[in-house]
DRENPA-401359 format. One record per residue: residue in three letters; chain; z, y, x of N, C-alpha, C in turn. Coordinates in steps of 0.1 Angstrom, whole numbers, plus 5000, padded with zeros to 4 digits. Atoms other than C-alpha are relative to their C-alpha. Example, Ala and Ser with C-alpha at 12.3 -4.5 7.8 and 13.67 -1.06 7.14 Angstrom:
2
@residuo:ala | cadena:A | nZ:5000 | nY:4988 | nX:5009 | caZ:5078 | caY:4955 | caX:5123 | cZ:5000 | cY:5012 | cX:5009 $
@residuo:ser | cadena:A | nZ:5000 | nY:4989 | nX:4991 | caZ:5071 | caY:4989 | caX:5137 | cZ:5008 | cY:5011 | cX:4992 $
//
This chain:
59
@residuo:met | cadena:A | nZ:4986 | nY:4996 | nX:5004 | caZ:7280 | caY:6684 | caX:9217 | cZ:5006 | cY:5010 | cX:5009 $
@residuo:arg | cadena:A | nZ:4994 | nY:4990 | nX:4992 | caZ:7298 | caY:6715 | caX:9228 | cZ:5013 | cY:4996 | cX:5006 $
@residuo:lys | cadena:A | nZ:4988 | nY:5003 | nX:4993 | caZ:7326 | caY:6710 | caX:9253 | cZ:5011 | cY:5009 | cX:4995 $
@residuo:thr | cadena:A | nZ:4988 | nY:4992 | nX:5005 | caZ:7360 | caY:6722 | caX:9238 | cZ:5010 | cY:5000 | cX:5012 $
@residuo:arg | cadena:A | nZ:4989 | nY:4998 | nX:4989 | caZ:7386 | caY:6736 | caX:9262 | cZ:5012 | cY:5006 | cX:4993 $
@residuo:val | cadena:A | nZ:4988 | nY:4995 | nX:5005 | caZ:7422 | caY:6742 | caX:9253 | cZ:5007 | cY:5007 | cX:5011 $
@residuo:val | cadena:A | nZ:4994 | nY:4992 | nX:4989 | caZ:7438 | caY:6770 | caX:9273 | cZ:5014 | cY:5003 | cX:4996 $
@residuo:val | cadena:A | nZ:4986 | nY:4997 | nX:5002 | caZ:7476 | caY:6773 | caX:9276 | cZ:5003 | cY:5011 | cX:5009 $
@residuo:thr | cadena:A | nZ:4997 | nY:4988 | nX:4992 | caZ:7486 | caY:6807 | caX:9288 | cZ:5014 | cY:4998 | cX:5006 $
@residuo:arg | cadena:A | nZ:4987 | nY:5000 | nX:4994 | caZ:7516 | caY:6814 | caX:9310 | cZ:5011 | cY:5003 | cX:4990 $
@residuo:phe | cadena:A | nZ:4990 | nY:4997 | nX:5010 | caZ:7534 | caY:6829 | caX:9281 | cZ:5003 | cY:4987 | cX:4991 $
@residuo:ala | cadena:A | nZ:4998 | nY:5012 | nX:5008 | caZ:7528 | caY:6797 | caX:9260 | cZ:5007 | cY:4990 | cX:5008 $
@residuo:glu | cadena:A | nZ:4993 | nY:5010 | nX:4992 | caZ:7539 | caY:6775 | caX:9289 | cZ:5015 | cY:5003 | cX:5001 $
@residuo:lys | cadena:A | nZ:4986 | nY:4996 | nX:4999 | caZ:7572 | caY:6795 | caX:9291 | cZ:5006 | cY:4996 | cX:4986 $
@residuo:gln | cadena:A | nZ:4995 | nY:5003 | nX:5014 | caZ:7577 | caY:6791 | caX:9253 | cZ:5001 | cY:4984 | cX:4999 $
@residuo:ile | cadena:A | nZ:5000 | nY:5015 | nX:5001 | caZ:7568 | caY:6753 | caX:9255 | cZ:5012 | cY:4994 | cX:5008 $
@residuo:ser | cadena:A | nZ:4989 | nY:5006 | nX:4991 | caZ:7594 | caY:6748 | caX:9283 | cZ:5013 | cY:5001 | cX:4993 $
@residuo:lys | cadena:A | nZ:4987 | nY:4999 | nX:5008 | caZ:7621 | caY:6758 | caX:9257 | cZ:5002 | cY:4990 | cX:4989 $
@residuo:val | cadena:A | nZ:4999 | nY:5009 | nX:5011 | caZ:7613 | caY:6732 | caX:9231 | cZ:5003 | cY:4986 | cX:5006 $
@residuo:pro | cadena:A | nZ:4997 | nY:5014 | nX:4995 | caZ:7624 | caY:6695 | caX:9233 | cZ:4987 | cY:4994 | cX:5006 $
@residuo:asn | cadena:A | nZ:5011 | nY:5006 | nX:4993 | caZ:7603 | caY:6673 | caX:9256 | cZ:4990 | cY:4993 | cX:4990 $
@residuo:tyr | cadena:A | nZ:5009 | nY:5007 | nX:5009 | caZ:7589 | caY:6652 | caX:9227 | cZ:4990 | cY:5009 | cX:4993 $
@residuo:ile | cadena:A | nZ:5010 | nY:4991 | nX:5006 | caZ:7573 | caY:6683 | caX:9212 | cZ:4990 | cY:5005 | cX:5010 $
@residuo:ser | cadena:A | nZ:5009 | nY:4995 | nX:4990 | caZ:7558 | caY:6696 | caX:9244 | cZ:4990 | cY:4988 | cX:5004 $
@residuo:glu | cadena:A | nZ:5009 | nY:5011 | nX:4998 | caZ:7544 | caY:6661 | caX:9251 | cZ:4990 | cY:4998 | cX:4989 $
@residuo:ala | cadena:A | nZ:5009 | nY:5001 | nX:5011 | caZ:7529 | caY:6660 | caX:9217 | cZ:4989 | cY:5010 | cX:5000 $
@residuo:leu | cadena:A | nZ:5009 | nY:4989 | nX:4999 | caZ:7513 | caY:6693 | caX:9222 | cZ:4989 | cY:4997 | cX:5011 $
@residuo:tyr | cadena:A | nZ:5009 | nY:5003 | nX:4990 | caZ:7497 | caY:6683 | caX:9255 | cZ:4991 | cY:4988 | cX:4997 $
@residuo:ile | cadena:A | nZ:5008 | nY:5011 | nX:5004 | caZ:7485 | caY:6650 | caX:9240 | cZ:4989 | cY:5005 | cX:4990 $
@residuo:trp | cadena:A | nZ:5010 | nY:4994 | nX:5009 | caZ:7469 | caY:6670 | caX:9212 | cZ:4989 | cY:5008 | cX:5007 $
@residuo:ala | cadena:A | nZ:5010 | nY:4993 | nX:4992 | caZ:7452 | caY:6693 | caX:9237 | cZ:4990 | cY:4991 | cX:5007 $
@residuo:glu | cadena:A | nZ:5009 | nY:5009 | nX:4994 | caZ:7438 | caY:6664 | caX:9256 | cZ:4991 | cY:4993 | cX:4990 $
@residuo:thr | cadena:A | nZ:5008 | nY:5006 | nX:5011 | caZ:7426 | caY:6648 | caX:9224 | cZ:4988 | cY:5010 | cX:4996 $
@residuo:val | cadena:A | nZ:5010 | nY:4990 | nX:5004 | caZ:7408 | caY:6680 | caX:9214 | cZ:4990 | cY:5002 | cX:5011 $
@residuo:glu | cadena:A | nZ:5010 | nY:4998 | nX:4989 | caZ:7392 | caY:6684 | caX:9249 | cZ:4991 | cY:4988 | cX:5001 $
@residuo:leu | cadena:A | nZ:5008 | nY:5012 | nX:4999 | caZ:7380 | caY:6648 | caX:9249 | cZ:4991 | cY:4997 | cX:4988 $
@residuo:ser | cadena:A | nZ:5007 | nY:5003 | nX:5012 | caZ:7369 | caY:6644 | caX:9213 | cZ:4994 | cY:5012 | cX:4993 $
@residuo:gly | cadena:A | nZ:5004 | nY:4988 | nX:5008 | caZ:7365 | caY:6679 | caX:9200 | cZ:5009 | cY:5002 | cX:4989 $
@residuo:ile | cadena:A | nZ:4991 | nY:4997 | nX:5011 | caZ:7384 | caY:6696 | caX:9173 | cZ:4997 | cY:4993 | cX:4987 $
@residuo:ala | cadena:A | nZ:5004 | nY:5006 | nX:5012 | caZ:7364 | caY:6681 | caX:9145 | cZ:5005 | cY:4985 | cX:4999 $
@residuo:glu | cadena:A | nZ:4995 | nY:5014 | nX:4999 | caZ:7372 | caY:6645 | caX:9156 | cZ:5015 | cY:5000 | cX:5000 $
@residuo:ala | cadena:A | nZ:4985 | nY:5000 | nX:5000 | caZ:7409 | caY:6654 | caX:9163 | cZ:5005 | cY:5003 | cX:4986 $
@residuo:arg | cadena:A | nZ:4995 | nY:4997 | nX:5014 | caZ:7413 | caY:6668 | caX:9128 | cZ:4999 | cY:4988 | cX:4991 $
@residuo:lys | cadena:A | nZ:5000 | nY:5012 | nX:5008 | caZ:7404 | caY:6634 | caX:9114 | cZ:5012 | cY:4991 | cX:5002 $
@residuo:leu | cadena:A | nZ:4988 | nY:5008 | nX:4997 | caZ:7435 | caY:6619 | caX:9130 | cZ:5012 | cY:5005 | cX:4992 $
@residuo:lys | cadena:A | nZ:4988 | nY:4997 | nX:5008 | caZ:7466 | caY:6618 | caX:9109 | cZ:5010 | cY:5009 | cX:5008 $
@residuo:gly | cadena:A | nZ:4991 | nY:4991 | nX:4993 | caZ:7489 | caY:6647 | caX:9119 | cZ:4993 | cY:5011 | cX:5008 $
@residuo:tyr | cadena:A | nZ:5007 | nY:4990 | nX:4992 | caZ:7462 | caY:6667 | caX:9136 | cZ:4990 | cY:5008 | cX:4992 $
@residuo:his | cadena:A | nZ:5009 | nY:4992 | nX:5009 | caZ:7446 | caY:6684 | caX:9106 | cZ:5004 | cY:5014 | cX:5001 $
@residuo:asp | cadena:A | nZ:4997 | nY:4986 | nX:4997 | caZ:7447 | caY:6719 | caX:9119 | cZ:4992 | cY:5009 | cX:4991 $
@residuo:glu | cadena:A | nZ:5007 | nY:4990 | nX:5008 | caZ:7438 | caY:6749 | caX:9098 | cZ:4992 | cY:5010 | cX:5010 $
@residuo:pro | cadena:A | nZ:5007 | nY:4990 | nX:4991 | caZ:7411 | caY:6773 | caX:9112 | cZ:5007 | cY:5013 | cX:5001 $
@residuo:leu | cadena:A | nZ:4994 | nY:4987 | nX:4997 | caZ:7422 | caY:6806 | caX:9127 | cZ:4993 | cY:5010 | cX:4991 $
@residuo:lys | cadena:A | nZ:5005 | nY:4989 | nX:5008 | caZ:7418 | caY:6838 | caX:9107 | cZ:5002 | cY:5013 | cX:5007 $
@residuo:gly | cadena:A | nZ:4999 | nY:4987 | nX:4994 | caZ:7414 | caY:6874 | caX:9115 | cZ:4994 | cY:5002 | cX:5013 $
@residuo:his | cadena:A | nZ:5005 | nY:4998 | nX:4986 | caZ:7409 | caY:6885 | caX:9151 | cZ:5000 | cY:4988 | cX:5009 $
@residuo:arg | cadena:A | nZ:5000 | nY:5012 | nX:4992 | caZ:7416 | caY:6850 | caX:9163 | cZ:4990 | cY:4990 | cX:4995 $
@residuo:lys | cadena:A | nZ:5010 | nY:5009 | nX:5006 | caZ:7388 | caY:6834 | caX:9142 | cZ:4990 | cY:4996 | cX:5011 $
@residuo:gly | cadena:A | nZ:5010 | nY:5005 | nX:4991 | caZ:7365 | caY:6812 | caX:9162 | cZ:5007 | cY:4995 | cX:5012 $
//
């Protein structure tokens, strides 16, 4: 199985710091879930059904 890594850029961290704590906590929990289980397994969990990226962000 390929190891998945979620990268949060400095710009994203700055934006995340502006949202309520419960949202930023949910984001970091999602990122940890993806890193531990992979995106395919995380998508099976209710509320984590993400859509694939399109265009130049595909992949």
